PDB file of N, CA, C, O and CB in Angstrom:
ATOM      1  N   UNK A   1    -101.098  49.555 125.304  1.00  0.00           N
ATOM      2  CA  UNK A   1    -102.410  50.196 125.296  1.00  0.00           C
ATOM      3  C   UNK A   1    -102.104  51.278 126.376  1.00  0.00           C
ATOM      4  O   UNK A   1    -101.802  51.033 127.545  1.00  0.00           O
ATOM      5  CB  UNK A   1    -103.730  49.151 125.650  1.00  0.00           C
ATOM      6  N   UNK A   2    -102.224  52.489 125.820  1.00  0.00           N
ATOM      7  CA  UNK A   2    -102.051  53.807 126.585  1.00  0.00           C
ATOM      8  C   UNK A   2    -103.419  54.241 126.978  1.00  0.00           C
ATOM      9  O   UNK A   2    -103.636  54.560 128.147  1.00  0.00           O
ATOM     10  CB  UNK A   2    -101.322  54.969 125.712  1.00  0.00           C
ATOM     11  N   UNK A   3    -104.300  54.272 126.127  1.00  0.00           N
ATOM     12  CA  UNK A   3    -105.603  55.040 126.648  1.00  0.00           C
ATOM     13  C   UNK A   3    -107.157  54.205 126.119  1.00  0.00           C
ATOM     14  O   UNK A   3    -107.056  53.266 125.329  1.00  0.00           O
ATOM     15  CB  UNK A   3    -105.520  56.801 125.900  1.00  0.00           C
ATOM     16  N   UNK A   4    -108.253  54.548 126.520  1.00  0.00           N
ATOM     17  CA  UNK A   4    -109.445  53.976 126.098  1.00  0.00           C
ATOM     18  C   UNK A   4    -110.123  55.213 125.259  1.00  0.00           C
ATOM     19  O   UNK A   4    -109.604  56.326 125.177  1.00  0.00           O
ATOM     20  CB  UNK A   4    -110.339  53.398 127.395  1.00  0.00           C
ATOM     21  N   UNK A   5    -111.257  54.871 124.704  1.00  0.00           N
ATOM     22  CA  UNK A   5    -112.185  55.974 124.073  1.00  0.00           C
ATOM     23  C   UNK A   5    -113.303  56.180 125.593  1.00  0.00           C
ATOM     24  O   UNK A   5    -113.661  55.347 126.427  1.00  0.00           O
ATOM     25  CB  UNK A   5    -113.160  55.257 122.285  1.00  0.00           C
ATOM     26  N   UNK A   6    -113.561  57.431 125.478  1.00  0.00           N
ATOM     27  CA  UNK A   6    -114.879  57.900 126.386  1.00  0.00           C
ATOM     28  C   UNK A   6    -116.251  57.023 125.927  1.00  0.00           C
ATOM     29  O   UNK A   6    -116.466  56.407 124.883  1.00  0.00           O
ATOM     30  CB  UNK A   6    -115.225  59.719 126.102  1.00  0.00           C
ATOM     31  N   UNK A   7    -116.979  57.190 126.966  1.00  0.00           N
ATOM     32  CA  UNK A   7    -118.475  56.124 126.798  1.00  0.00           C
ATOM     33  C   UNK A   7    -118.035  54.730 126.505  1.00  0.00           C
ATOM     34  O   UNK A   7    -118.761  53.908 125.946  1.00  0.00           O
ATOM     35  CB  UNK A   7    -119.607  56.570 125.372  1.00  0.00           C
ATOM     36  N   UNK A   8    -116.684  54.472 126.951  1.00  0.00           N
ATOM     37  CA  UNK A   8    -116.533  52.626 126.698  1.00  0.00           C
ATOM     38  C   UNK A   8    -117.394  52.004 127.635  1.00  0.00           C
ATOM     39  O   UNK A   8    -117.406  52.340 128.819  1.00  0.00           O
ATOM     40  CB  UNK A   8    -114.881  51.868 127.029  1.00  0.00           C
ATOM     41  N   UNK A   9    -118.253  50.946 127.076  1.00  0.00           N
ATOM     42  CA  UNK A   9    -119.279  50.190 128.000  1.00  0.00           C
ATOM     43  C   UNK A   9    -118.673  48.599 127.632  1.00  0.00           C
ATOM     44  O   UNK A   9    -118.464  48.102 126.525  1.00  0.00           O
ATOM     45  CB  UNK A   9    -121.208  50.514 127.505  1.00  0.00           C
ATOM     46  N   UNK A  10    -118.500  48.069 128.875  1.00  0.00           N
ATOM     47  CA  UNK A  10    -117.805  46.489 128.633  1.00  0.00           C
ATOM     48  C   UNK A  10    -118.752  45.832 129.639  1.00  0.00           C
ATOM     49  O   UNK A  10    -118.828  46.030 130.852  1.00  0.00           O
ATOM     50  CB  UNK A  10    -115.880  46.222 129.089  1.00  0.00           C
ATOM     51  N   UNK A  11    -119.678  44.743 128.613  1.00  0.00           N
ATOM     52  CA  UNK A  11    -120.346  44.202 129.712  1.00  0.00           C
ATOM     53  C   UNK A  11    -119.946  43.060 130.707  1.00  0.00           C
ATOM     54  O   UNK A  11    -120.761  42.803 131.593  1.00  0.00           O
ATOM     55  CB  UNK A  11    -121.358  43.868 129.228  1.00  0.00           C
ATOM     56  N   UNK A  12    -118.853  42.395 130.659  1.00  0.00           N
ATOM     57  CA  UNK A  12    -118.126  41.860 131.546  1.00  0.00           C
ATOM     58  C   UNK A  12    -116.813  42.302 132.355  1.00  0.00           C
ATOM     59  O   UNK A  12    -116.904  43.344 133.005  1.00  0.00           O
ATOM     60  CB  UNK A  12    -117.942  40.983 131.016  1.00  0.00           C
ATOM     61  N   UNK A  13    -115.872  41.756 132.368  1.00  0.00           N
ATOM     62  CA  UNK A  13    -114.805  42.120 132.856  1.00  0.00           C
ATOM     63  C   UNK A  13    -113.797  42.874 132.376  1.00  0.00           C
ATOM     64  O   UNK A  13    -113.180  42.264 131.502  1.00  0.00           O
ATOM     65  CB  UNK A  13    -114.428  41.333 133.137  1.00  0.00           C
ATOM     66  N   UNK A  14    -113.486  43.677 132.536  1.00  0.00           N
ATOM     67  CA  UNK A  14    -112.062  44.362 131.571  1.00  0.00           C
ATOM     68  C   UNK A  14    -110.962  44.415 132.075  1.00  0.00           C
ATOM     69  O   UNK A  14    -110.763  45.094 133.082  1.00  0.00           O
ATOM     70  CB  UNK A  14    -112.079  45.759 131.144  1.00  0.00           C
ATOM     71  N   UNK A  15    -109.851  43.589 131.378  1.00  0.00           N
ATOM     72  CA  UNK A  15    -108.529  43.301 131.793  1.00  0.00           C
ATOM     73  C   UNK A  15    -107.743  44.052 131.141  1.00  0.00           C
ATOM     74  O   UNK A  15    -107.547  43.982 129.928  1.00  0.00           O
ATOM     75  CB  UNK A  15    -108.131  42.040 131.671  1.00  0.00           C
ATOM     76  N   UNK A  16    -107.109  45.019 132.103  1.00  0.00           N
ATOM     77  CA  UNK A  16    -106.000  46.180 131.604  1.00  0.00           C
ATOM     78  C   UNK A  16    -104.897  45.825 132.231  1.00  0.00           C
ATOM     79  O   UNK A  16    -104.253  46.845 132.478  1.00  0.00           O
ATOM     80  CB  UNK A  16    -106.287  47.758 131.956  1.00  0.00           C
ATOM     81  N   UNK A  17    -104.291  44.743 132.664  1.00  0.00           N
ATOM     82  CA  UNK A  17    -103.208  44.121 133.334  1.00  0.00           C
ATOM     83  C   UNK A  17    -102.176  44.356 132.309  1.00  0.00           C
ATOM     84  O   UNK A  17    -102.360  44.291 131.093  1.00  0.00           O
ATOM     85  CB  UNK A  17    -103.432  42.590 133.747  1.00  0.00           C
ATOM     86  N   UNK A  18    -100.910  44.676 133.001  1.00  0.00           N
ATOM     87  CA  UNK A  18     -99.658  45.123 132.226  1.00  0.00           C
ATOM     88  C   UNK A  18     -99.916  46.078 131.182  1.00  0.00           C
ATOM     89  O   UNK A  18     -99.107  46.042 130.255  1.00  0.00           O
ATOM     90  CB  UNK A  18     -98.967  43.983 131.586  1.00  0.00           C
ATOM     91  N   UNK A  19    -100.482  46.595 131.134  1.00  0.00           N
ATOM     92  CA  UNK A  19    -100.676  47.848 130.192  1.00  0.00           C
ATOM     93  C   UNK A  19    -100.093  49.066 130.633  1.00  0.00           C
ATOM     94  O   UNK A  19     -99.835  49.171 131.833  1.00  0.00           O
ATOM     95  CB  UNK A  19    -102.092  48.172 129.981  1.00  0.00           C
ATOM     96  N   UNK A  20     -99.803  50.154 129.734  1.00  0.00           N
ATOM     97  CA  UNK A  20     -99.290  51.468 130.399  1.00  0.00           C
ATOM     98  C   UNK A  20    -100.437  52.616 130.379  1.00  0.00           C
ATOM     99  O   UNK A  20    -100.216  53.819 130.244  1.00  0.00           O
ATOM    100  CB  UNK A  20     -97.917  52.032 129.566  1.00  0.00           C
ATOM    101  N   UNK A  21    -101.671  52.023 130.536  1.00  0.00           N
ATOM    102  CA  UNK A  21    -102.523  53.218 130.907  1.00  0.00           C
ATOM    103  C   UNK A  21    -102.823  53.917 132.064  1.00  0.00           C
ATOM    104  O   UNK A  21    -103.345  53.413 133.058  1.00  0.00           O
ATOM    105  CB  UNK A  21    -103.499  53.010 130.629  1.00  0.00           C
ATOM    106  N   UNK A  22    -102.546  54.894 131.958  1.00  0.00           N
ATOM    107  CA  UNK A  22    -102.519  56.081 133.112  1.00  0.00           C
ATOM    108  C   UNK A  22    -103.712  57.062 133.258  1.00  0.00           C
ATOM    109  O   UNK A  22    -103.620  58.133 133.857  1.00  0.00           O
ATOM    110  CB  UNK A  22    -101.299  57.030 132.848  1.00  0.00           C
ATOM    111  N   UNK A  23    -104.961  56.557 132.594  1.00  0.00           N
ATOM    112  CA  UNK A  23    -106.045  57.588 132.922  1.00  0.00           C
ATOM    113  C   UNK A  23    -107.205  56.507 132.656  1.00  0.00           C
ATOM    114  O   UNK A  23    -106.803  55.416 132.252  1.00  0.00           O
ATOM    115  CB  UNK A  23    -106.080  59.146 131.873  1.00  0.00           C
ATOM    116  N   UNK A  24    -108.320  56.633 132.795  1.00  0.00           N
ATOM    117  CA  UNK A  24    -109.734  55.936 132.456  1.00  0.00           C
ATOM    118  C   UNK A  24    -110.479  57.143 131.804  1.00  0.00           C
ATOM    119  O   UNK A  24    -110.380  58.345 132.052  1.00  0.00           O
ATOM    120  CB  UNK A  24    -110.638  55.279 133.913  1.00  0.00           C
ATOM    121  N   UNK A  25    -111.215  56.512 130.941  1.00  0.00           N
ATOM    122  CA  UNK A  25    -112.074  57.588 129.963  1.00  0.00           C
ATOM    123  C   UNK A  25    -113.039  58.040 130.860  1.00  0.00           C
ATOM    124  O   UNK A  25    -113.400  57.411 131.854  1.00  0.00           O
ATOM    125  CB  UNK A  25    -112.860  56.956 128.543  1.00  0.00           C
ATOM    126  N   UNK A  26    -113.537  59.336 130.444  1.00  0.00           N
ATOM    127  CA  UNK A  26    -115.209  59.627 131.063  1.00  0.00           C
ATOM    128  C   UNK A  26    -116.246  58.573 130.496  1.00  0.00           C
ATOM    129  O   UNK A  26    -116.405  58.089 129.375  1.00  0.00           O
ATOM    130  CB  UNK A  26    -115.883  61.289 130.517  1.00  0.00           C
ATOM    131  N   UNK A  27    -116.858  58.414 131.653  1.00  0.00           N
ATOM    132  CA  UNK A  27    -118.297  57.536 131.377  1.00  0.00           C
ATOM    133  C   UNK A  27    -117.824  55.945 131.108  1.00  0.00           C
ATOM    134  O   UNK A  27    -118.390  55.204 130.304  1.00  0.00           O
ATOM    135  CB  UNK A  27    -119.253  58.199 129.789  1.00  0.00           C
ATOM    136  N   UNK A  28    -116.927  55.651 131.757  1.00  0.00           N
ATOM    137  CA  UNK A  28    -116.386  53.985 131.684  1.00  0.00           C
ATOM    138  C   UNK A  28    -117.749  53.449 132.761  1.00  0.00           C
ATOM    139  O   UNK A  28    -118.120  53.850 133.864  1.00  0.00           O
ATOM    140  CB  UNK A  28    -114.274  53.610 132.552  1.00  0.00           C
ATOM    141  N   UNK A  29    -118.274  52.303 131.789  1.00  0.00           N
ATOM    142  CA  UNK A  29    -119.200  51.583 132.056  1.00  0.00           C
ATOM    143  C   UNK A  29    -118.620  50.085 132.119  1.00  0.00           C
ATOM    144  O   UNK A  29    -118.269  49.489 131.101  1.00  0.00           O
ATOM    145  CB  UNK A  29    -120.246  51.860 131.124  1.00  0.00           C
ATOM    146  N   UNK A  30    -118.545  49.470 133.557  1.00  0.00           N
ATOM    147  CA  UNK A  30    -117.868  48.035 133.391  1.00  0.00           C
ATOM    148  C   UNK A  30    -118.888  47.346 133.977  1.00  0.00           C
ATOM    149  O   UNK A  30    -119.243  47.743 135.087  1.00  0.00           O
ATOM    150  CB  UNK A  30    -116.375  47.724 134.105  1.00  0.00           C
ATOM    151  N   UNK A  31    -119.534  46.254 133.416  1.00  0.00           N
ATOM    152  CA  UNK A  31    -120.502  45.445 134.201  1.00  0.00           C
ATOM    153  C   UNK A  31    -119.939  44.365 135.044  1.00  0.00           C
ATOM    154  O   UNK A  31    -120.589  43.856 135.957  1.00  0.00           O
ATOM    155  CB  UNK A  31    -121.454  44.838 133.316  1.00  0.00           C
ATOM    156  N   UNK A  32    -118.761  44.023 134.745  1.00  0.00           N
ATOM    157  CA  UNK A  32    -117.921  43.043 136.001  1.00  0.00           C
ATOM    158  C   UNK A  32    -116.986  43.713 136.474  1.00  0.00           C
ATOM    159  O   UNK A  32    -117.237  44.849 136.875  1.00  0.00           O
ATOM    160  CB  UNK A  32    -117.190  41.671 135.599  1.00  0.00           C
ATOM    161  N   UNK A  33    -115.584  43.162 136.558  1.00  0.00           N
ATOM    162  CA  UNK A  33    -114.618  43.519 137.330  1.00  0.00           C
ATOM    163  C   UNK A  33    -113.401  44.340 136.317  1.00  0.00           C
ATOM    164  O   UNK A  33    -113.313  44.128 135.108  1.00  0.00           O
ATOM    165  CB  UNK A  33    -114.148  42.160 138.107  1.00  0.00           C
ATOM    166  N   UNK A  34    -112.659  45.140 136.951  1.00  0.00           N
ATOM    167  CA  UNK A  34    -111.730  45.885 136.559  1.00  0.00           C
ATOM    168  C   UNK A  34    -110.184  45.754 137.035  1.00  0.00           C
ATOM    169  O   UNK A  34    -109.651  46.247 138.029  1.00  0.00           O
ATOM    170  CB  UNK A  34    -112.216  46.990 136.821  1.00  0.00           C
ATOM    171  N   UNK A  35    -109.475  44.707 135.731  1.00  0.00           N
ATOM    172  CA  UNK A  35    -108.450  44.103 136.646  1.00  0.00           C
ATOM    173  C   UNK A  35    -106.790  45.254 135.985  1.00  0.00           C
ATOM    174  O   UNK A  35    -106.052  44.989 135.036  1.00  0.00           O
ATOM    175  CB  UNK A  35    -108.383  41.856 136.251  1.00  0.00           C
ATOM    176  N   UNK A  36    -106.727  46.364 136.857  1.00  0.00           N
ATOM    177  CA  UNK A  36    -105.387  46.943 136.797  1.00  0.00           C
ATOM    178  C   UNK A  36    -104.341  46.710 137.411  1.00  0.00           C
ATOM    179  O   UNK A  36    -103.679  47.609 137.930  1.00  0.00           O
ATOM    180  CB  UNK A  36    -105.391  47.913 136.966  1.00  0.00           C
ATOM    181  N   UNK A  37    -104.022  45.472 137.452  1.00  0.00           N
ATOM    182  CA  UNK A  37    -102.578  44.767 138.110  1.00  0.00           C
ATOM    183  C   UNK A  37    -101.517  45.205 137.321  1.00  0.00           C
ATOM    184  O   UNK A  37    -101.628  45.252 136.096  1.00  0.00           O
ATOM    185  CB  UNK A  37    -102.487  43.058 138.106  1.00  0.00           C
ATOM    186  N   UNK A  38    -100.521  45.522 137.891  1.00  0.00           N
ATOM    187  CA  UNK A  38     -99.066  46.140 136.966  1.00  0.00           C
ATOM    188  C   UNK A  38     -99.538  46.993 135.970  1.00  0.00           C
ATOM    189  O   UNK A  38     -99.219  46.640 134.835  1.00  0.00           O
ATOM    190  CB  UNK A  38     -98.087  44.931 136.087  1.00  0.00           C
ATOM    191  N   UNK A  39    -100.054  47.782 136.037  1.00  0.00           N
ATOM    192  CA  UNK A  39    -100.392  49.138 135.585  1.00  0.00           C
ATOM    193  C   UNK A  39     -99.702  50.496 136.373  1.00  0.00           C
ATOM    194  O   UNK A  39     -99.348  50.414 137.549  1.00  0.00           O
ATOM    195  CB  UNK A  39    -101.937  49.200 135.713  1.00  0.00           C
ATOM    196  N   UNK A  40     -99.556  51.770 135.563  1.00  0.00           N
ATOM    197  CA  UNK A  40     -99.261  52.856 136.346  1.00  0.00           C
ATOM    198  C   UNK A  40    -100.184  53.240 137.479  1.00  0.00           C
ATOM    199  O   UNK A  40     -99.875  53.640 138.602  1.00  0.00           O
ATOM    200  CB  UNK A  40     -99.137  53.882 135.528  1.00  0.00           C
ATOM    201  N   UNK A  41    -101.659  52.990 136.835  1.00  0.00           N
ATOM    202  CA  UNK A  41    -102.721  53.458 137.747  1.00  0.00           C
ATOM    203  C   UNK A  41    -102.436  52.570 139.298  1.00  0.00           C
ATOM    204  O   UNK A  41    -102.380  53.067 140.423  1.00  0.00           O
ATOM    205  CB  UNK A  41    -104.374  53.092 136.955  1.00  0.00           C
ATOM    206  N   UNK A  42    -102.314  51.392 138.982  1.00  0.00           N
ATOM    207  CA  UNK A  42    -102.151  50.697 140.270  1.00  0.00           C
ATOM    208  C   UNK A  42    -101.000  50.923 141.389  1.00  0.00           C
ATOM    209  O   UNK A  42    -101.017  50.693 142.598  1.00  0.00           O
ATOM    210  CB  UNK A  42    -102.058  49.424 139.910  1.00  0.00           C
ATOM    211  N   UNK A  43    -100.028  51.438 140.574  1.00  0.00           N
ATOM    212  CA  UNK A  43     -99.077  52.040 141.664  1.00  0.00           C
ATOM    213  C   UNK A  43     -98.956  53.515 141.986  1.00  0.00           C
ATOM    214  O   UNK A  43     -98.064  54.009 142.676  1.00  0.00           O
ATOM    215  CB  UNK A  43     -97.778  51.686 141.335  1.00  0.00           C
ATOM    216  N   UNK A  44     -99.950  54.158 141.408  1.00  0.00           N
ATOM    217  CA  UNK A  44    -100.467  55.414 141.901  1.00  0.00           C
ATOM    218  C   UNK A  44    -101.424  55.331 143.121  1.00  0.00           C
ATOM    219  O   UNK A  44    -101.179  55.569 144.303  1.00  0.00           O
ATOM    220  CB  UNK A  44    -101.158  56.081 140.796  1.00  0.00           C
ATOM    221  N   UNK A  45    -102.504  54.956 142.568  1.00  0.00           N
ATOM    222  CA  UNK A  45    -103.773  54.629 143.313  1.00  0.00           C
ATOM    223  C   UNK A  45    -104.397  53.383 144.275  1.00  0.00           C
ATOM    224  O   UNK A  45    -104.218  52.182 144.072  1.00  0.00           O
ATOM    225  CB  UNK A  45    -104.512  54.675 142.414  1.00  0.00           C
ATOM    226  N   UNK A  46    -104.960  53.819 145.070  1.00  0.00           N
ATOM    227  CA  UNK A  46    -105.605  52.614 145.641  1.00  0.00           C
ATOM    228  C   UNK A  46    -107.032  52.576 145.230  1.00  0.00           C
ATOM    229  O   UNK A  46    -107.691  53.531 144.819  1.00  0.00           O
ATOM    230  CB  UNK A  46    -105.502  52.580 147.174  1.00  0.00           C
ATOM    231  N   UNK A  47    -107.532  51.011 145.438  1.00  0.00           N
ATOM    232  CA  UNK A  47    -108.852  50.319 144.702  1.00  0.00           C
ATOM    233  C   UNK A  47    -110.068  51.399 144.941  1.00  0.00           C
ATOM    234  O   UNK A  47    -110.914  51.659 144.085  1.00  0.00           O
ATOM    235  CB  UNK A  47    -109.310  48.636 145.474  1.00  0.00           C
ATOM    236  N   UNK A  48    -110.015  51.926 146.128  1.00  0.00           N
ATOM    237  CA  UNK A  48    -111.080  52.929 146.335  1.00  0.00           C
ATOM    238  C   UNK A  48    -110.892  54.381 145.578  1.00  0.00           C
ATOM    239  O   UNK A  48    -111.838  55.024 145.123  1.00  0.00           O
ATOM    240  CB  UNK A  48    -111.169  53.161 147.872  1.00  0.00           C
ATOM    241  N   UNK A  49    -109.636  54.752 145.524  1.00  0.00           N
ATOM    242  CA  UNK A  49    -109.167  55.679 144.966  1.00  0.00           C
ATOM    243  C   UNK A  49    -109.729  55.978 143.448  1.00  0.00           C
ATOM    244  O   UNK A  49    -110.295  56.965 142.976  1.00  0.00           O
ATOM    245  CB  UNK A  49    -107.873  55.445 145.085  1.00  0.00           C
ATOM    246  N   UNK A  50    -109.320  54.660 142.856  1.00  0.00           N
ATOM    247  CA  UNK A  50    -109.839  54.264 141.265  1.00  0.00           C
ATOM    248  C   UNK A  50    -111.318  54.376 141.075  1.00  0.00           C
ATOM    249  O   UNK A  50    -111.912  54.860 140.111  1.00  0.00           O
ATOM    250  CB  UNK A  50    -109.484  52.665 140.840  1.00  0.00           C
ATOM    251  N   UNK A  51    -111.888  53.753 142.349  1.00  0.00           N
ATOM    252  CA  UNK A  51    -113.232  53.815 142.098  1.00  0.00           C
ATOM    253  C   UNK A  51    -113.901  54.945 142.110  1.00  0.00           C
ATOM    254  O   UNK A  51    -114.737  55.345 141.300  1.00  0.00           O
ATOM    255  CB  UNK A  51    -113.798  53.132 142.811  1.00  0.00           C
ATOM    256  N   UNK A  52    -113.424  55.531 143.235  1.00  0.00           N
ATOM    257  CA  UNK A  52    -113.816  57.261 143.200  1.00  0.00           C
ATOM    258  C   UNK A  52    -113.526  58.016 141.839  1.00  0.00           C
ATOM    259  O   UNK A  52    -114.361  58.791 141.374  1.00  0.00           O
ATOM    260  CB  UNK A  52    -112.840  58.153 144.381  1.00  0.00           C
ATOM    261  N   UNK A  53    -112.487  57.802 141.303  1.00  0.00           N
ATOM    262  CA  UNK A  53    -112.267  58.668 139.993  1.00  0.00           C
ATOM    263  C   UNK A  53    -112.977  58.274 138.901  1.00  0.00           C
ATOM    264  O   UNK A  53    -113.186  59.229 138.153  1.00  0.00           O
ATOM    265  CB  UNK A  53    -110.906  58.691 139.533  1.00  0.00           C
ATOM    266  N   UNK A  54    -113.468  57.158 138.480  1.00  0.00           N
ATOM    267  CA  UNK A  54    -114.741  56.494 137.887  1.00  0.00           C
ATOM    268  C   UNK A  54    -115.717  57.127 137.707  1.00  0.00           C
ATOM    269  O   UNK A  54    -116.143  57.604 136.656  1.00  0.00           O
ATOM    270  CB  UNK A  54    -115.225  55.570 138.493  1.00  0.00           C
ATOM    271  N   UNK A  55    -116.269  57.181 139.080  1.00  0.00           N
ATOM    272  CA  UNK A  55    -117.291  57.536 139.532  1.00  0.00           C
ATOM    273  C   UNK A  55    -117.700  59.041 139.185  1.00  0.00           C
ATOM    274  O   UNK A  55    -118.706  59.531 138.672  1.00  0.00           O
ATOM    275  CB  UNK A  55    -117.182  57.240 140.789  1.00  0.00           C
ATOM    276  N   UNK A  56    -116.319  59.656 139.753  1.00  0.00           N
ATOM    277  CA  UNK A  56    -116.287  61.100 139.534  1.00  0.00           C
ATOM    278  C   UNK A  56    -116.462  61.526 137.734  1.00  0.00           C
ATOM    279  O   UNK A  56    -116.862  62.589 137.258  1.00  0.00           O
ATOM    280  CB  UNK A  56    -114.714  61.636 140.228  1.00  0.00           C
ATOM    281  N   UNK A  57    -116.070  60.460 137.122  1.00  0.00           N
ATOM    282  CA  UNK A  57    -116.306  60.907 135.704  1.00  0.00           C
ATOM    283  C   UNK A  57    -117.275  60.279 135.166  1.00  0.00           C
ATOM    284  O   UNK A  57    -117.109  60.110 133.958  1.00  0.00           O
ATOM    285  CB  UNK A  57    -115.256  60.774 134.850  1.00  0.00           C
ATOM    286  N   UNK A  58    -118.350  59.809 135.639  1.00  0.00           N
ATOM    287  CA  UNK A  58    -119.747  59.736 135.368  1.00  0.00           C
ATOM    288  C   UNK A  58    -119.541  58.054 135.013  1.00  0.00           C
ATOM    289  O   UNK A  58    -120.351  57.617 134.195  1.00  0.00           O
ATOM    290  CB  UNK A  58    -120.403  60.925 134.027  1.00  0.00           C
ATOM    291  N   UNK A  59    -118.882  57.418 135.367  1.00  0.00           N
ATOM    292  CA  UNK A  59    -118.742  56.145 134.934  1.00  0.00           C
ATOM    293  C   UNK A  59    -119.140  55.021 136.579  1.00  0.00           C
ATOM    294  O   UNK A  59    -119.506  55.425 137.683  1.00  0.00           O
ATOM    295  CB  UNK A  59    -116.944  56.062 134.186  1.00  0.00           C
ATOM    296  N   UNK A  60    -118.896  53.675 136.147  1.00  0.00           N
ATOM    297  CA  UNK A  60    -119.062  52.543 137.208  1.00  0.00           C
ATOM    298  C   UNK A  60    -118.463  51.456 137.104  1.00  0.00           C
ATOM    299  O   UNK A  60    -118.201  51.021 135.983  1.00  0.00           O
ATOM    300  CB  UNK A  60    -120.221  52.128 137.367  1.00  0.00           C
ATOM    301  N   UNK A  61    -118.198  50.939 137.965  1.00  0.00           N
ATOM    302  CA  UNK A  61    -117.315  49.528 137.874  1.00  0.00           C
ATOM    303  C   UNK A  61    -118.355  48.417 138.810  1.00  0.00           C
ATOM    304  O   UNK A  61    -118.106  48.211 139.998  1.00  0.00           O
ATOM    305  CB  UNK A  61    -115.424  49.755 138.743  1.00  0.00           C
ATOM    306  N   UNK A  62    -119.422  47.811 138.171  1.00  0.00           N
ATOM    307  CA  UNK A  62    -120.117  46.876 139.056  1.00  0.00           C
ATOM    308  C   UNK A  62    -119.520  45.507 139.681  1.00  0.00           C
ATOM    309  O   UNK A  62    -120.200  44.670 140.275  1.00  0.00           O
ATOM    310  CB  UNK A  62    -121.199  46.524 138.340  1.00  0.00           C
ATOM    311  N   UNK A  63    -118.081  45.426 139.435  1.00  0.00           N
ATOM    312  CA  UNK A  63    -117.173  44.103 140.072  1.00  0.00           C
ATOM    313  C   UNK A  63    -116.521  44.502 140.800  1.00  0.00           C
ATOM    314  O   UNK A  63    -116.865  45.559 141.329  1.00  0.00           O
ATOM    315  CB  UNK A  63    -116.300  43.280 139.327  1.00  0.00           C
ATOM    316  N   UNK A  64    -115.415  43.952 141.152  1.00  0.00           N
ATOM    317  CA  UNK A  64    -114.308  44.426 142.245  1.00  0.00           C
ATOM    318  C   UNK A  64    -112.941  45.255 141.128  1.00  0.00           C
ATOM    319  O   UNK A  64    -112.719  45.010 139.942  1.00  0.00           O
ATOM    320  CB  UNK A  64    -113.582  42.657 143.313  1.00  0.00           C
ATOM    321  N   UNK A  65    -112.416  45.987 141.799  1.00  0.00           N
ATOM    322  CA  UNK A  65    -111.408  46.405 140.775  1.00  0.00           C
ATOM    323  C   UNK A  65    -110.007  45.896 141.789  1.00  0.00           C
ATOM    324  O   UNK A  65    -109.842  45.854 143.008  1.00  0.00           O
ATOM    325  CB  UNK A  65    -111.536  48.349 140.287  1.00  0.00           C
ATOM    326  N   UNK A  66    -108.991  45.492 140.410  1.00  0.00           N
ATOM    327  CA  UNK A  66    -107.822  44.490 140.900  1.00  0.00           C
ATOM    328  C   UNK A  66    -106.922  45.388 140.813  1.00  0.00           C
ATOM    329  O   UNK A  66    -106.961  46.000 139.746  1.00  0.00           O
ATOM    330  CB  UNK A  66    -107.441  43.120 140.088  1.00  0.00           C
ATOM    331  N   UNK A  67    -105.938  45.776 141.694  1.00  0.00           N
ATOM    332  CA  UNK A  67    -104.815  46.164 141.630  1.00  0.00           C
ATOM    333  C   UNK A  67    -103.426  45.673 142.078  1.00  0.00           C
ATOM    334  O   UNK A  67    -102.425  46.350 141.841  1.00  0.00           O
ATOM    335  CB  UNK A  67    -105.011  46.994 141.987  1.00  0.00           C
TER     336      UNK A  67
END
């Protein structure tokens, strides 16, 4: 998995661990947690930076972000 579609809405948690995801889509809505363990994003950004990048693109993660 390398990318996700814009405007993706997930009601619960989103598991992206152990993927090659390098960016998150515009307007990403996650109702639970976001797990980015062992991804290029987790090696490049802090939890706070990832949350801010999501919010800057019009998205939201209701739960914790795991890196």
